[in-house]
MARNU-82220 format. One record per residue: residue number from 1; residue in three letters; y, x, z of N, C-alpha, C in turn. Coordinates in Angstrom, 3 decimals, padded with zeros to 6 digits. Last residue first. Layout:
BEGIN
  seq  type       nyy       nxx       nzz      cayy      caxx      cazz       cyy       cxx       czz
  NUM   ALA         Y         X         Z         Y         X         Z         Y         X         Z
...
REM end
This chain:
BEGIN
  seq  type       nyy       nxx       nzz      cayy      caxx      cazz       cyy       cxx       czz
  129   UNK  -001.512  -018.366  -005.244  -001.796  -018.239  -003.809  -000.729  -018.845  -002.943
  128   UNK  -000.667  -018.430  -007.850  -001.484  -019.552  -007.384  -001.739  -019.518  -005.885
  127   UNK   000.553  -016.008  -008.231   001.381  -017.214  -008.237   000.622  -018.390  -007.629
  126   UNK  -001.572  -014.256  -008.443  -000.770  -014.231  -007.226   000.103  -015.473  -007.105
  125   UNK  -002.387  -014.892  -011.050  -003.288  -015.110  -009.926  -002.518  -015.164  -008.607
  124   UNK  -000.188  -014.003  -012.483  -000.527  -015.416  -012.505  -001.485  -015.776  -011.372
  123   UNK  -000.404  -011.263  -012.005   000.783  -011.998  -011.538   000.501  -013.486  -011.490
  122   UNK  -002.741  -010.690  -013.383  -002.740  -010.580  -011.922  -001.538  -011.327  -011.329
  121   UNK  -001.840  -010.992  -016.006  -002.843  -011.921  -015.469  -002.877  -011.883  -013.946
  120   UNK  -000.023  -008.832  -016.111   000.423  -010.189  -016.424  -000.539  -011.216  -015.836
  119   UNK  -001.676  -006.623  -015.531  -000.537  -006.964  -014.668  -000.109  -008.407  -014.867
  118   UNK  -003.484  -006.815  -017.711  -003.968  -006.861  -016.332  -002.843  -007.250  -015.387
  117   UNK  -001.805  -006.468  -019.905  -002.506  -007.738  -019.736  -003.019  -007.904  -018.315
  116   UNK  -001.034  -003.806  -019.419  -000.034  -004.880  -019.478  -000.681  -006.235  -019.237
  115   UNK  -003.510  -002.526  -019.637  -002.795  -002.496  -018.351  -001.751  -003.610  -018.317
  114   UNK  -004.095  -003.006  -022.330  -005.011  -003.496  -021.296  -004.322  -003.537  -019.933
  113   UNK  -002.018  -001.635  -023.652  -002.087  -003.100  -023.694  -002.987  -003.670  -022.600
  112   UNK  -000.610   001.047  -021.715  -001.637   000.515  -022.614  -001.660  -001.004  -022.533
  111   UNK   002.944   001.551  -021.423   001.601   001.363  -020.853   000.649   000.784  -021.901
  110   UNK   004.760   003.758  -023.645   004.535   002.461  -023.010   003.125   002.372  -022.431
  109   UNK   006.076   006.920  -022.849   005.016   006.198  -023.542   004.864   004.832  -022.871
  108   UNK   009.662   007.259  -022.713   008.318   007.320  -022.130   007.335   006.640  -023.074
  107   UNK   012.422   007.016  -022.946   011.719   008.063  -023.681   010.344   008.338  -023.064
  106   UNK   013.666   004.860  -021.961   013.409   005.939  -021.002   012.743   007.153  -021.655
  105   UNK   013.661   003.258  -024.217   014.946   003.632  -023.611   014.789   004.805  -022.648
  104   UNK   010.892   002.923  -024.515   011.659   003.629  -025.545   012.984   004.116  -024.979
  103   UNK   010.372   001.401  -022.242   009.728   002.713  -022.391   010.474   003.551  -023.424
  102   UNK   011.832  -000.917  -022.875   012.217  -000.107  -021.714   011.620   001.295  -021.808
  101   UNK   010.341  -001.837  -025.082   011.748  -001.477  -025.246   012.216  -000.582  -024.100
  100   UNK   007.911  -002.335  -023.776   007.957  -001.379  -024.884   009.393  -000.901  -025.103
   99   UNK   008.679  -004.313  -021.972   008.230  -003.018  -021.459   008.241  -001.957  -022.547
   98   UNK   009.373  -006.349  -023.794   010.377  -005.821  -022.851   009.965  -004.469  -022.293
   97   UNK   006.938  -006.813  -025.124   008.112  -006.341  -025.868   009.162  -005.719  -024.935
   96   UNK   005.312  -007.756  -023.005   004.916  -006.569  -023.772   006.131  -005.965  -024.483
   95   UNK   006.768  -010.076  -022.336   006.528  -009.021  -021.350   006.217  -007.705  -022.064
   94   UNK   006.484  -011.524  -024.700   007.818  -011.125  -024.250   007.714  -009.981  -023.255
   93   UNK   003.692  -011.912  -024.674   004.332  -011.202  -025.788   005.727  -010.704  -025.416
   92   UNK   003.311  -013.379  -022.258   002.718  -012.054  -022.435   003.397  -011.277  -023.563
   91   UNK   006.399  -014.901  -021.100   005.046  -014.953  -021.654   004.575  -013.521  -021.944
   90   UNK   008.136  -014.822  -017.925   007.989  -014.460  -019.342   006.547  -014.630  -019.802
   89   UNK   008.184  -015.353  -015.240   009.107  -016.107  -016.081   008.952  -015.817  -017.577
   88   UNK   006.610  -013.593  -013.879   006.068  -014.929  -014.114   006.930  -015.738  -015.087
   87   UNK   008.408  -011.466  -013.653   007.213  -011.324  -014.488   006.623  -012.681  -014.836
   86   UNK   010.218  -012.540  -011.853   010.678  -012.137  -013.179   009.505  -011.997  -014.145
   85   UNK   008.559  -012.898  -009.604   009.159  -014.062  -010.267   009.641  -013.735  -011.676
   84   UNK   008.013  -010.259  -008.819   006.950  -011.070  -009.406   007.516  -012.279  -010.149
   83   UNK   010.877  -008.251  -009.773   009.946  -008.861  -008.834   008.932  -009.711  -009.570
   82   UNK   012.339  -007.187  -011.804   012.499  -006.607  -010.475   011.534  -007.160  -009.446
   81   UNK   012.706  -006.491  -014.912   011.677  -007.193  -014.132   011.659  -006.546  -012.748
   80   UNK   014.202  -005.082  -016.717   014.806  -006.253  -016.085   013.815  -007.097  -015.304
   79   UNK   013.209  -002.745  -017.648   012.931  -003.934  -018.468   013.530  -005.205  -017.871
   78   UNK   013.844  -001.082  -015.565   014.518  -000.863  -016.844   014.360  -002.081  -017.754
   77   UNK   011.952  -002.070  -013.769   013.382  -002.249  -013.483   014.184  -002.084  -014.767
   76   UNK   009.613  -001.177  -015.052   009.857  -002.615  -014.889   011.336  -002.882  -014.612
   75   UNK   009.975   001.614  -014.804   009.852   000.991  -016.121   010.158  -000.506  -016.053
   74   UNK   009.914   001.908  -012.036   011.122   002.257  -012.775   011.129   001.622  -014.162
   73   UNK   007.261   001.101  -011.594   008.368   000.377  -010.963   009.670   000.646  -011.715
   72   UNK   005.854   003.065  -012.918   005.797   001.695  -013.420   006.946   000.859  -012.848
   71   UNK   006.468   005.204  -011.209   006.842   005.247  -012.618   006.879   003.843  -013.213
   70   UNK   005.334   004.393  -008.751   006.778   004.598  -008.862   007.248   004.608  -010.318
   69   UNK   002.691   002.104  -009.737   003.270   003.176  -008.942   004.765   003.290  -009.181
   68   UNK  -000.175   000.183  -010.134   001.282   000.181  -010.149   001.797   001.269  -009.232
   67   UNK  -002.826  -000.533  -010.169  -002.393   000.570  -011.014  -000.884   000.721  -011.100
   66   UNK  -002.252  -003.927  -009.371  -003.221  -002.853  -009.591  -002.642  -001.789  -010.520
   65   UNK   000.704  -004.683  -007.494  -000.170  -004.918  -008.638  -001.079  -003.705  -008.834
   64   UNK   002.526  -004.204  -005.508   001.117  -004.185  -005.129   000.176  -004.578  -006.272
   63   UNK   005.028  -004.562  -006.521   004.606  -003.192  -006.209   003.126  -003.096  -005.878
   62   UNK   005.108  -007.374  -006.603   005.087  -006.605  -007.840   004.552  -005.194  -007.588
   61   UNK   005.263  -007.940  -003.879   004.125  -008.448  -004.660   003.986  -007.674  -005.966
   60   UNK   007.749  -006.790  -003.301   006.534  -006.216  -002.719   005.283  -006.686  -003.468
   59   UNK   009.485  -008.572  -004.593   009.355  -007.201  -005.095   008.090  -006.535  -004.562
   58   UNK   009.012  -010.821  -002.957   008.844  -010.904  -004.407   008.654  -009.505  -005.011
   57   UNK   009.795  -009.885  -000.457   008.396  -010.258  -000.683   008.090  -010.293  -002.188
   56   UNK   012.508  -009.653  -000.821   011.717  -008.453  -000.521   010.252  -008.704  -000.818
   55   UNK   013.094  -012.368  -001.242   013.389  -011.385  -002.289   012.582  -010.115  -002.068
   54   UNK   012.381  -013.448   001.234   011.684  -013.898   000.022   011.896  -012.916  -001.129
   53   UNK   014.283  -012.183   002.834   012.864  -011.892   003.043   012.055  -012.317   001.819
   52   UNK   016.608  -013.408   001.836   016.439  -011.952   001.771   014.960  -011.599   001.856
   51   UNK   016.067  -016.066   002.548   016.152  -015.705   001.126   016.016  -014.197   000.926
   50   UNK   016.257  -015.928   005.326   014.942  -016.182   004.723   014.929  -015.872   003.220
   49   UNK   018.416  -013.117   006.068   018.208  -014.532   005.753   016.784  -014.720   005.238
   48   UNK   018.426  -010.969   008.978   018.537  -011.207   007.535   018.412  -012.707   007.311
   47   UNK   017.729  -009.788   011.462   019.097  -010.244   011.169   019.349  -010.312   009.661
   46   UNK   015.164  -009.440   012.073   015.812  -008.296   011.429   017.240  -008.636   010.997
   45   UNK   014.395  -011.836   013.243   014.186  -010.597   013.991   014.839  -009.373   013.353
   44   UNK   014.926  -013.773   011.285   015.626  -013.827   012.577   015.546  -012.497   013.313
   43   UNK   013.051  -012.971   009.343   014.493  -012.915   009.052   015.303  -012.917   010.352
   42   UNK   010.659  -013.598   010.664   010.985  -012.202   010.348   012.479  -012.052   010.096
   41   UNK   010.933  -016.416   010.778   010.765  -015.635   012.005   011.159  -014.178   011.762
   40   UNK   011.029  -017.030   008.041   012.166  -017.354   008.908   012.120  -016.532   010.187
   39   UNK   008.490  -016.170   007.299   009.662  -015.561   006.668   010.911  -015.814   007.521
   38   UNK   006.867  -017.869   008.812   006.844  -016.427   009.094   008.052  -015.727   008.482
   37   UNK   007.493  -020.271   007.510   007.768  -020.114   008.943   007.812  -018.637   009.323
   36   UNK   006.540  -019.813   004.893   007.976  -020.020   005.139   008.355  -019.837   006.614
   35   UNK   004.100  -017.113   005.077   004.468  -018.528   005.040   005.980  -018.664   005.246
   34   UNK   004.033  -014.263   005.001   003.123  -015.070   004.194   003.527  -016.538   004.049
   33   UNK   005.162  -012.096   006.154   006.057  -013.044   005.479   005.270  -014.039   004.624
   32   UNK   003.317  -010.362   007.105   004.197  -010.997   008.103   005.176  -011.991   007.479
   31   UNK   002.081  -009.577   004.666   001.331  -010.280   005.710   002.254  -011.031   006.665
   30   UNK   004.074  -008.229   003.295   003.478  -009.426   002.699   002.735  -010.249   003.747
   29   UNK   004.503  -006.107   005.103   005.575  -007.058   004.807   005.014  -008.346   004.227
   28   UNK   002.055  -004.812   004.879   002.413  -005.427   006.164   003.519  -006.453   005.945
   27   UNK   002.328  -003.993   002.203   001.210  -004.837   002.617   001.493  -005.547   003.925
   26   UNK   004.457  -002.299   002.218   004.632  -003.580   001.537   003.501  -004.535   001.908
   25   UNK   004.838  -000.820   005.497   004.293  -000.880   004.136   004.559  -002.255   003.530
   24   UNK   005.996  -001.117   007.974   006.165   000.162   007.292   005.691   000.142   005.846
   23   UNK   006.975  -002.862   010.496   006.726  -003.161   009.084   007.044  -001.892   008.291
   22   UNK   007.714  -002.660   013.110   006.379  -002.208   012.739   005.994  -002.498   011.297
   21   UNK   010.280  -003.195   013.714   009.345  -004.305   013.931   007.914  -003.917   013.551
   20   UNK   011.483  -000.908   012.833   011.435  -001.122   014.287   010.481  -002.251   014.654
   19   UNK   011.327  -001.446   010.091   010.504  -000.368   010.645   010.400  -000.485   012.164
   18   UNK   013.264  -003.451   009.943   011.862  -003.759   009.638   010.940  -002.704   010.238
   17   UNK   015.547  -001.950   010.538   015.131  -003.028   011.455   013.678  -003.438   011.204
   16   UNK   015.658  -000.265   008.315   015.513   000.304   009.662   015.023  -000.753   010.657
   15   UNK   016.043  -002.201   006.334   014.894  -001.308   006.279   014.614  -000.719   007.665
   14   UNK   018.491  -003.245   006.969   017.320  -004.095   007.127   016.042  -003.264   007.108
   13   UNK   020.076  -001.026   006.362   020.112  -001.572   007.716   018.883  -002.458   007.966
   12   UNK   019.578  -000.634   003.569   019.088   000.325   004.568   019.079  -000.227   005.998
   11   UNK   018.502  -003.613   001.846   019.570  -002.763   002.373   019.019  -001.845   003.460
   10   UNK   016.415  -003.969  -000.920   016.557  -004.113   000.525   017.612  -003.128   001.027
    9   UNK   015.430  -003.640  -003.473   016.330  -004.771  -003.214   016.511  -005.023  -001.712
    8   UNK   013.567  -001.700  -003.797   014.926  -001.388  -004.232   015.920  -002.473  -003.855
    7   UNK   011.016  -000.353  -001.881   011.678  -001.589  -002.278   013.132  -001.277  -002.621
    6   UNK   010.099   001.956  -000.800   010.103   001.863  -002.261   010.735   000.564  -002.766
    5   UNK   009.989   001.615   001.897   011.121   002.387   001.388   011.176   002.370  -000.134
    4   UNK   007.607   000.489   002.489   008.714  -000.432   002.213   009.945   000.308   001.702
    3   UNK   004.971   002.223   000.708   005.873   002.071   001.858   007.030   001.142   001.489
    2   UNK   002.165   000.594  -000.908   003.394   001.383  -000.948   004.230   001.189   000.322
    1   UNK  -001.180   000.838   000.000   000.000   000.000   000.000   001.247   000.885   000.000
REM end
């Protein structure tokens, strides 16, 4: 599980407060924010809003996709996909095109089609939970 320090949509003050609550990884963040009640509870304890917690959770879900690392995170950000909701909002062809364009902009090789399809399908599975 990636550390919460890899989340780009979280302010440092909240990061420090999360760490004081024992939330060091995205996996722990996902666990303690699993339900709306838990998100509200966590928000109260770190002086954030439930919407803040939902945003962090959205990005954490993306970071926990199979085969996803720092390079992929940067590629997704370049493609305008900052969280799971952004990925769920596009069809597979659009997703493929956006990542290909982002890879070109970064002068990187785009991910293999199989990996793209795996991420896209995994996002749909996570949506159902």
